[in-house]
C-alpha positions as CSV (number, residue, x, y, z in Angstrom):
1,M,84.9,59.1,102.3
2,S,85.0,61.9,100.3
3,E,88.5,63.9,100.2
4,Q,89.1,66.6,102.1
5,R,88.8,70.3,100.4
6,P,91.5,72.4,100.2
7,I,90.4,75.3,102.3
8,D,89.4,72.5,105.0
9,R,93.0,71.4,105.1
10,L,94.4,74.3,105.3
11,I,92.1,75.7,108.2
12,S,93.2,72.5,110.2
13,V,96.9,72.9,108.9
14,M,96.5,76.0,110.7
15,A,94.9,75.1,113.7
16,D,97.6,72.5,114.0
17,L,100.6,75.0,113.9
18,R,98.6,77.3,116.5
19,D,98.3,74.2,118.6
20,P,99.9,76.0,122.4
21,E,101.3,72.5,123.0
22,R,102.1,70.8,119.7
23,G,102.3,73.9,117.0
24,C,105.1,75.6,115.5
25,P,106.6,78.1,118.3
26,W,107.1,80.8,115.7
27,D,103.0,80.8,115.0
28,V,102.0,80.6,117.9
29,K,103.6,83.4,119.1
30,Q,101.9,85.8,116.7
31,D,98.9,87.8,117.5
32,F,97.0,90.0,115.1
33,S,99.4,92.8,115.4
34,S,102.5,91.2,115.0
35,I,100.3,89.5,111.5
36,A,99.1,92.5,109.9
37,P,102.3,93.9,108.2
38,Y,102.4,90.3,106.7
39,T,99.0,90.7,105.5
40,I,100.1,93.8,104.2
41,E,103.0,92.5,102.5
42,E,101.4,89.6,100.8
43,A,98.6,91.9,99.1
44,Y,101.4,93.7,97.5
45,E,102.7,90.8,96.2
46,V,99.8,89.6,94.7
47,A,99.4,92.9,92.5
48,D,103.0,92.6,91.7
49,A,102.3,89.2,90.1
50,I,99.2,90.7,88.3
51,E,101.5,93.8,87.2
52,R,104.1,91.3,85.9
53,A,101.1,89.2,83.9
54,D,102.8,86.0,85.6
55,L,99.6,83.7,86.1
56,E,102.0,80.8,88.0
57,D,103.4,83.2,90.3
58,L,99.4,84.9,91.4
59,R,98.4,81.5,91.9
60,E,101.2,81.1,94.7
61,E,100.6,84.9,95.7
62,L,97.1,84.2,96.1
63,G,97.6,81.1,98.4
64,D,100.0,83.1,100.4
65,L,97.4,85.9,101.1
66,L,94.6,83.2,101.6
67,L,96.8,81.8,104.5
68,Q,97.2,85.4,106.1
69,V,93.4,85.1,105.6
70,V,92.9,81.9,107.9
71,F,95.8,82.9,109.9
72,H,93.4,85.8,111.4
73,A,90.4,83.8,111.3
74,R,92.1,80.9,113.3
75,M,93.5,83.5,115.7
76,A,89.9,85.0,116.4
77,E,88.5,82.0,116.7
78,E,90.7,80.9,119.8
79,A,89.7,84.5,121.0
80,G,86.2,83.2,120.7
81,A,85.0,85.7,118.6
82,F,84.5,84.2,114.8
83,A,85.9,81.7,112.8
84,F,87.0,80.9,108.9
85,D,83.2,80.1,108.1
86,D,81.7,83.6,109.6
87,V,84.4,85.4,107.8
88,A,83.3,83.1,104.4
89,D,79.1,83.8,104.9
90,A,79.5,87.3,105.9
91,I,81.0,88.1,102.7
92,V,78.6,86.2,100.7
93,D,75.8,87.4,102.5
94,K,77.3,91.4,101.7
95,M,77.7,90.3,98.3
96,V,74.4,89.1,97.6
97,R,72.8,91.8,99.1
98,R,74.9,94.3,96.8
99,H,73.9,92.5,93.6
100,P,69.9,92.7,94.0
101,H,70.4,92.8,90.1
102,I,71.7,89.2,90.2
103,F,70.6,87.5,93.2
104,G,66.8,89.7,93.7
105,D,64.8,91.6,92.0
106,G,66.9,94.8,91.1
107,T,68.2,95.8,87.5
108,A,71.3,97.2,86.3
109,A,71.7,98.2,82.5
110,D,75.2,99.0,82.5
111,P,78.4,99.1,84.9
112,A,77.6,102.6,86.5
113,A,74.2,101.3,87.2
114,V,76.2,98.7,89.3
115,K,78.3,101.4,91.2
116,V,75.1,103.5,91.9
117,R,72.9,101.2,93.3
118,W,76.3,99.9,95.4
119,D,76.7,103.0,97.0
120,E,73.1,103.4,97.9
121,I,73.2,99.8,99.5
122,K,76.3,101.1,101.1
123,A,74.9,103.9,102.8
124,E,71.9,101.3,103.7
125,E,73.9,99.7,105.8
126,K,75.9,102.8,107.1
127,A,72.8,104.0,108.7
128,R,71.7,100.7,109.9
129,R,75.1,100.5,112.2
130,R,74.5,104.4,112.8
131,E,71.2,102.8,114.4
132,K,73.1,99.9,116.2
133,R,75.8,102.7,117.8
134,L,72.4,104.7,119.4
135,R,71.0,101.6,121.0
136,Q,74.4,100.8,122.3
137,G,75.1,104.4,124.0
138,L,77.7,104.9,121.2
139,P,78.0,108.4,119.5
140,A,75.9,108.1,116.2
141,D,78.5,108.8,113.9
142,P,81.8,108.5,114.2
143,G,82.8,110.5,111.2
144,L,83.2,110.3,107.6
145,L,86.9,109.6,107.5
146,A,86.9,107.2,110.3
147,D,86.6,104.0,108.1
148,V,90.0,105.0,106.3
149,P,92.3,103.1,107.5
150,R,95.5,104.9,109.0
151,S,97.0,101.5,108.4
152,F,96.8,102.2,104.8
153,P,99.5,103.3,102.7
154,G,100.1,107.3,102.6
155,L,99.0,107.8,98.9
156,L,96.4,105.5,99.2
157,Q,94.6,107.1,102.5
158,A,95.3,110.4,100.8
159,L,93.1,109.2,98.2
160,K,90.8,107.4,99.4
161,M,90.2,110.4,102.3
162,Q,90.1,113.1,99.6
163,E,87.5,110.7,97.7
164,K,85.3,110.8,100.5
165,A,85.5,114.5,101.3
166,A,84.4,114.9,97.5
167,K,81.4,113.5,98.1
168,V,79.8,115.8,100.4
169,G,81.4,118.9,98.4
170,F,84.6,119.3,99.6
171,D,86.5,119.6,96.6
172,W,88.2,121.8,94.1
173,P,85.5,122.5,91.3
174,D,88.1,121.5,88.8
175,I,91.4,120.7,88.5
176,S,93.0,124.0,88.7
177,G,92.1,124.8,91.9
178,A,94.0,121.6,92.5
179,L,97.2,122.6,90.6
180,D,97.4,126.3,91.9
181,K,97.4,124.2,95.3
182,L,100.4,121.8,94.6
183,K,102.3,124.8,92.9
184,E,101.9,126.5,96.9
185,E,102.6,123.4,98.4
186,I,106.0,123.2,96.1
187,A,107.3,126.5,96.9
188,E,106.7,126.1,100.7
189,V,109.0,122.8,100.4
190,E,111.9,125.2,98.4
191,A,111.2,127.7,101.4
192,E,112.0,125.4,103.9
193,I,115.0,124.1,102.3
194,A,116.3,127.4,102.1
195,A,115.5,127.8,105.7
196,D,116.8,124.4,106.8
197,D,114.3,123.5,108.9
198,R,113.8,119.7,109.0
199,E,110.8,119.4,111.0
200,R,108.6,122.4,108.7
201,L,110.0,120.7,105.5
202,T,108.8,117.5,106.6
203,G,105.4,118.7,107.0
204,E,105.8,120.8,103.6
205,I,106.5,117.6,101.5
206,G,103.3,115.9,103.1
207,D,101.4,118.7,102.0
208,A,102.9,118.9,98.6
209,L,102.2,115.0,98.2
210,F,99.0,115.4,99.7
211,A,98.3,117.9,96.6
212,M,99.7,116.0,94.3
213,V,97.4,113.0,94.9
214,N,94.4,115.5,94.7
215,V,95.6,116.4,91.1
216,A,96.2,112.9,90.1
217,R,92.7,112.1,91.8
218,K,91.0,115.1,89.8
219,S,93.1,113.9,86.7
220,G,91.1,110.4,87.1
221,I,95.2,108.5,87.3
222,D,95.5,106.6,90.3
223,P,98.3,108.0,92.3
224,D,99.6,104.6,93.6
225,A,99.6,103.2,89.9
226,A,101.6,106.1,88.6
227,L,104.0,105.8,90.6
228,R,104.4,102.4,90.8
229,R,104.8,103.1,86.3
230,T,107.4,105.2,87.1
231,N,109.7,102.9,89.8
232,E,109.5,100.6,87.4
233,K,110.5,102.9,84.4
234,F,113.6,104.0,86.9
235,R,114.3,100.1,88.2
236,S,114.4,99.6,84.3
237,R,116.7,102.6,83.3
238,F,119.0,102.0,86.1
239,E,119.8,98.3,85.4
240,A,120.4,99.6,82.0
241,V,123.0,101.7,83.5
242,E,124.6,98.8,85.5
243,Q,124.8,96.3,82.9
244,G,126.5,98.9,80.2
245,L,129.6,99.7,83.2
246,S,129.5,96.2,83.2
247,K,130.0,95.4,79.9
248,D,133.0,97.4,80.4
249,G,134.2,96.2,83.4
250,R,133.7,99.1,85.7
251,S,131.3,99.2,88.2
252,M,128.5,102.0,89.8
253,K,131.4,103.0,91.8
254,D,133.8,103.7,90.0
255,A,132.1,105.6,87.1
256,S,131.4,109.5,87.1
257,L,127.9,110.9,87.3
258,D,128.4,111.8,83.4
259,D,128.8,108.3,82.6
260,M,126.2,107.3,84.2
261,E,123.7,110.2,83.0
262,G,125.2,109.1,79.4
263,L,124.4,105.4,80.1
264,W,120.6,106.1,81.5
265,Q,120.0,108.9,78.4
266,A,121.2,105.5,76.0
267,A,118.3,103.7,78.2
268,K,115.6,106.5,77.8
269,S,116.4,106.4,73.9
270,H,115.8,102.6,73.4
271,E,112.6,102.7,75.2
272,R,108.7,102.2,73.4
273,S,106.4,103.0,76.0
274,P,104.1,105.3,75.3
275,G,105.2,108.7,78.2
276,S,108.2,108.2,78.6
277,D,110.3,111.1,79.3
């Protein structure tokens, strides 16, 4: 008898964990909603391992993410909806369908051509889904933004909605319009700070963040990647301040703001990464 494949072992382990009588009480108690936050968290941990170029950690984090897929598939199987093999079959079918230049008689000279054909095939799939909805007596189109998940992180959700709106012409002609809008929103943030209206200020800060995402998009910059880069820069400089104070036998609670600012500036002067400020 051939040795069981690792993926089959994983599926079997998950079935045991979810067994109503012999399974783990915690795993048995979970549902799609309770597991979803862990799925998102694991995806971010994969991205973090990639950013750190830690391939050993990446292997582990990919395993954790795969576990999430198997977990959701197991719950769906218990509900009589679908199983892991159905998930795998569906994505294989999609990849084959969207790569006719590899699996069919299509051609693609470069990555740009691949992207054009990919979008065309997605549009064809959307048209078929529209026809299916009509046959089921449902509205033909749930809306252009309907497939942007509300569970996406705020920056990503804003970016995806803006990209979709831009495809139908709802966009600034160039970056100057987006910059003007950002300046307008910042002025409104300042006005609400002066007015001390927390509810309105919350809305204006959201508007300013949305406008900043638009500026990033028009510049060809991934806003989430840009923010993560700045977060890492802050982390590095803050840790340098902590370490500098520690060498003097002090904690941050013992230091003045001027002391901390001096160490912060010293950390900046030692940075060699392009774009540091």
